[in-house]
N, C-alpha and C positions, 0 to 999 in steps of 0.2 A: 504493499499500499504505499508505503513512504517513496520508494522510487517511482511509483505510478503519479503520485503528487509532485514529486520534483521534476518528472519529465511533463507533466501538465505545466507547470510553472514555467518551464523553460519555451515549450511551444507557444505559451502566452504572452512570452516577451517580459516575463516579470523579473524581478532582480533575484538575489539568492534569498533565500527563506527561511525563516525561524521555525523552531519546532511548533509554535502555537499556530501560525499559518498554515503550516504542513496539516496539523490536524485540521482547520477548519477548511483546508481543499478536499480531505478525504469526505469529512463530514456532508460538506455541502456539494460536492460534485460526484464522489463515490457512494452517497447515498449509504453511508455507514458511519455510525457515531463512533468517533474515537476521540478521546479526551487528549487534549494537546499535552498534559502531563506525562501521558503513555509515551508519545512521540519523543519528547525530551528523554525520558528514561532510557528508551530505545537507543538514541544518539549517545547517552553515556556509557551503557552496557557495550555498544558497538565500538566505541573508542578504544577499547582495551583489545580489539582483535583487529588486526590488519587485513583480515581477509573479507572483513565488510567495508572498512573504510575506503576503500578502493572504488566503490560504488558511489561515491559523492565526494564533492571538494567542499571544505569549510573555510571560508574566507569572506569578511571577517569572521571573528570567533562567533561561533553559534549562528551563522547564516549559511545556509546549505544550497548548493546546485549539484546536479546530475553530471556524473562523468561520461564518458565515452563507454567505457567498462559498464556503468551502472545502466546506461542506457541498451546496450546489448543484452545484458543478462535480464531486463524488463521485458525486452522483445522476444527473447528465447523464451521465456516463463508466460507469457501470453500468447507465443504460438503453440506451445505444448498444451496449455489449457484448451485451446481452440480445438487441436486435433483430438484430445480426450473427449471432448463434448462432442465433436462429429462421431468418434468411434462409437459412443453411447448412444445417440440417435439412431445409428444404424444398425446397433444390434437389437435395440428397443423397436424398431419398426418392423425387425423382422419375425417379431412374435404375435402379429395382429389376428 
């Protein structure tokens, strides 16, 4: 969800986003209630792991933008979800 919101902000031409704004983007446009403090906690936890922090850039402190690696990860996940959904629809349509 965080990568999706960062990509949404990027495509909309918005400046780097704080956790509060990311939570608002997810809640407003993703139609899923996400507390801003949960987004902030996610970033605090993710800072401890370089494997996640490559998905976004933080500059200045606590302002985030998606990186090309994050964008690729998001697109890969979205295409994977689409393929799973198509497969599920295909298998369920054969049981009519």
